N, C-alpha and C positions, 0 to 999 in steps of 0.2 A: 180575162185580163184584169177586170176591175179588182177581183179578189186578190191577184197577184200584186196589183199596185198598192192595195191596201196593206198587204203584210210586207212588202218589199222593205220599208224602213226597218221593221223588226228584224228581218233576216240580215240586213246590213249590220245592224247592231249586235246580233248574235255573233256574226263573222268577225266583227271588230274585237268583241270580248274575247273569243276563243284565240284569235291570233295574239292578242296581248298576253294571254295566260300561257301559251305554248311557246312564244318566242323567248330568246335568251334575255333580251332587253325588251321591256314593255314598250318603250317609245318606238322601236324598230316594228314590233307586231302592230301598234297603232297605225304607224305610216303605211304599212303594206294593207292592213284591213281597210283604211280609208281609200287607198287606190282600188283595190278590188271591188269594194262597196260602190265607189263612184262609177266604175266601169259598168258593173252590173246594173246599176240604177240607170244610167244613161242608155244602156242596150234596151232595157224594158220599157222605156218611156214610149208612149203611143206617138204616131206620126199626126202632125196637126191635120185635122179634118177641114176640108174645103166648106166654105160658107155657102149654103144653097141660096140661090136668087129666088126670092119669093114672088110668085105670080100675082098679078093683081086679082082680087076678088071683089065680088060686090059687097056692099056694106051689110046686106042681110046675111051673107055667108060669114062675114067676119064677126057679126054679132052672135050668130048661132054657134060659131066655134070658140068664141072667147070664154063661155062658162066651163068649157070641158077641161079638167085637170087630170093628168095622169097620176096614178098612185105612187107613192114614194116607196121604192123597194126597201125592204128591212133585212135582206139576205146579207149584204156586206157588213151590216152592223152586227148581226148575229155572228158571221164569220170571224170578224176582228175580236168580238168578245170571247169566243170559243178558243181563238188562237191565243189571245192574251192569257186566258186561264190556263191553256196548256202550257205555254211558256213559263208562267210562274211555277208550275210544278215540275217541269223538266229541266229548265236552266239550273236549278240548285243541284240536281242529280248529275248533269253534264260537268259542272263546276267541281263537284265533290270527286267525280272519277278522274278528271284532269289533275286536281290537286293530289289525289292518291297516287297517280302515275308519277308526279313530280317529286312526292315525298318518298316513294319507293326507290326512285332513281337516285335521289340524294342520299338515302339511307344506305343503298347498295353500294354506291360509289365511296362513301365515307367508310364502309366496312371493309371493302376491298383495299383501300388505301391503307387502313390500320393493320390489315393482315400483312400486306407486302411491307410495311414498316417493321412489323414484328419479325417477319422472316429476315429481313435485312439485319436487324439487331441480334437475332439469334445466331445467324451465320457469322456476323462480325465477332460476337462473344465466343463463338466456338473457334474461329480461325485465329484470333489473337493469341491465346496461349500456345497454339500449334506454331504459329509464325515466329513468336518471340521467346517463348519459354522453352519448349522442347528442342527445337533447332539449335538455339543458343547454348543449352546445357549439353546437347550431344557434341557440338563443336568443341566446347570446352572440355568435356570428357576426352575426346580424341586427341586435343592438344596436350592435355595432362599426360595421357598415355604415351604420347610420342616423346615427351620430356623423359618419363620414367624409362621407357625402352632405350632411350639414348644413354641414360646412365648405366644401364645393364650392358649395353654394347661397349661402352668405354671400359667397364670392369673386365669384359671378357677379352677386350684388346690387350689390357694389361696382363691378364692370364696368359694370353698368347705370347706376349713379349717375355715373361718370366720363364715360360717353357722354351722359348727360343734360346734364352740366355743359359738355361740349364742344359740344352742340347749342345751348345757351344762349349760349356765346361766339359762335358762328357767326350766331346771330340778332342778337346786338349788332353784329357786323361788318356784317351785311346793313343793320341800320338806320343805322349810321354812314355806309356807303356811299350809302344813299338821301339822307341829309342833305347829304353833300358834293355829290352830283349836283344836289340843289335849289338849293344855294348857288351852285353853278356856273351853273345856268340863270338864277339872278337877276342874276348879273354879266353875263351875255350880254344880258339884258333891259336892264340899266342902260347897257350900252354901245351898244346899238341904239336907245335912245330918242331921242337928239339926235345930230346929226352934229358934225363938227369945227367947223363954222361957227358952229353954236349955242353950242358949249363956248366959243369965242373970243369971242363977242359978248355972252355972259351969264356973268359971273365967278361970280356967286353960284350958279347952277345947276351950274356946273362944280365949284365946291368942294363943294356938296351930293353930287353924283354921286361925286366922289372919296372923299368921307367914307364913303358907303355902300358903295362898292366896297372901300375898305380894311377896313371892318367885316366884309364878307363874306369877304374874303380871311384875315382873322384867324381867322374862324370855321371856314373851310375848313382852315386849317392846324392848328387845335385839333382839329378832327374827324379830320383825316389822322393827327395824332400819336396820338390815342386809339385810331384803327383799327390803326395799327401796333402799339401795345402790346398790343391784343386779339388781333392776327394772332400775335404773338410768344408770347402766353400760350397761344393756341389750339394753335400748333404744339407748344410744350412739353407741354401737356396731351395732345395727341394721342400724342406720343411715350411719355409716361408710361402712356397708356391701352394702347398697343401692347405695350410691355413687360410691363404687368401682365396683358394678355390672354395673351401667350406664357406667362407664369409660371402663370397660372390653368390654361390648357390642358395644360401639362406635369403640374402637380400633379393635375389632374382625371384625366388619362390614368393617372398612377400609382396614384391612389386607386381608380379603376375597375378596374384590372388587379389590385389587391390584393383588392378586394372580390370580384371573380370567382375569384380563386384560393382565397379563404376559402370561398366557396360551393362551389366544386369539391372541396375537402378535406372539407367537412362532408357533400356529397353522397356522396363515396366512403366515408366512415365510416358513413352511413346505409346505403349498399348493402351493406356488410359486415355491418352488424347485421341487415339484412333477410335476407341470405344465411343468416346464422347462425340466424335464427328459422325459416326454411325447412328447414334442415338438422335443427333440433330438432323441427320439426313432423313431418318423416318419420320421424325416430327415434321419436317418441311414437306416431305411427300404427302403426309395426311393434310397438312394446310392447303397445299395446292389442290388435292382432291376437293376439300371443301370450297375453295375458291372456284374450281370449275362447276361445282354445284350451284354456287351462288351467282355465277355468271348467267344462270338461266332467268334471271330477273328481267333481262331485255325482252324475252318472249312474253312475260307477263304484262310488262309495260306496253308492248306492241298490241297485245289483245285488248287491253283496257282502252287504249286510244282508238284502236279500230272499232271497238263497239260505239264509242262516242261519235266517231266519223261516220259510221253507218246509220245512226240515229239521226244525226243532222242531215244526211243525204235523204232519209226517209221522209223527214219533215219538209225538206225542200222540194222533194218530188210531189208530196201532197199538195203543197202551196202552188207549184207551177201547174199541175194538172187540175186544180181548183177542186180537189176532192173535199168530201165532207170529213173534217176532222173528227177522230174519235174523242171520247172523254179522256181527261188526263189520267184517270185510273186505268183505263184500258191501254193507253199508250205506255205508261209506266210499267205495266205488267208485261207487255210485248218486249219492252226494253230489258226487264229482268230475266227473261227467258234466255237472253244471250249471254249472260254473265257466266264466267267459268272460275272465278275466284271468290273466296269467302269474304274478302275485304270489300269487294264490289256490292255484295249483298248487304253487308253492314252499312255501307254508305248509303246505299239505296233505301234502307230502313231507317235512316236518320241517326245511325250509331257511328262510333269512332272506328275506322278501320284499323285493326291491330295487324301487325305484321306476322307472316306465317313462319313457324319455327323452321329452322334448317332442314329437319328431318322430314318436313311436309312439303318441300319444294317439288312442284310439278314440272315435269318435262313436256313441253308442248310440241 
């Protein structure tokens, strides 16, 4: 217990320093370390011993006992010296390992943050053209195609109206033809009603038939003239319709070719955008795989801190059990056997711990 009381302040100081280094805020670690150290110190304090009542002795016995002096033990002094020497060698190694864990944690978090920012920027750069450029151009192409197809539809409607007018003219011609045929049949009937003898014998009947025949002839002539005019108009309308049809066909062909070219151009741009998105998707997938590999840093940090914690517990156990402490070289050699990373060995040797390349990341 005397050895424990001797090294108790040192252990409390070590506990305070470790909590200050591991805590997010040093003052919080200092407060917790003081509380834990104070509680541990109060627990290990010895109970006050009862003062023995000295029995009266004769003067001769007192005189004989007076010169006798107990030897001063030197073991606590040697234990304190060995503990101090051990702590002088071990504490920098512990501090280096804790600092290594903090540096690797900060570096890994900064690297992951930078990678996620890069992924966000790459996805934004890939999606912005697809969101604003390709979609807007496709909508513009569709709108332009709708306008051009609307003009073609209007031209086709005009062609249908011309053809309908031509059909109406042909219907009028057929009606005039039927009327001329009917009047001609009436003339035949008038001519065949009476013979030449009857005509010569009956002058009044002859004049009546002549008048009727003349009237039918005038009507036939009028109908024939109207039919001729309608035929000429139909021929002209047919020519205009043919010319209009040729123009509409050429214009429609040009418009359709332009629409197809616009859609082909938009499809090519859309294909380029899709290919760019696929490339970015592959790059993002590769970045995510690298991020998953780099997330293994928490295993490395956990092992580094676990090694320090186990070594602290080993020293505490040796102090509580009042064991003879080994030399600092032996202690450090045992601590080095627990290392699993190259950086720990470099820190142990007093070198600067260099980060392990991504290709050498170990999975624990």
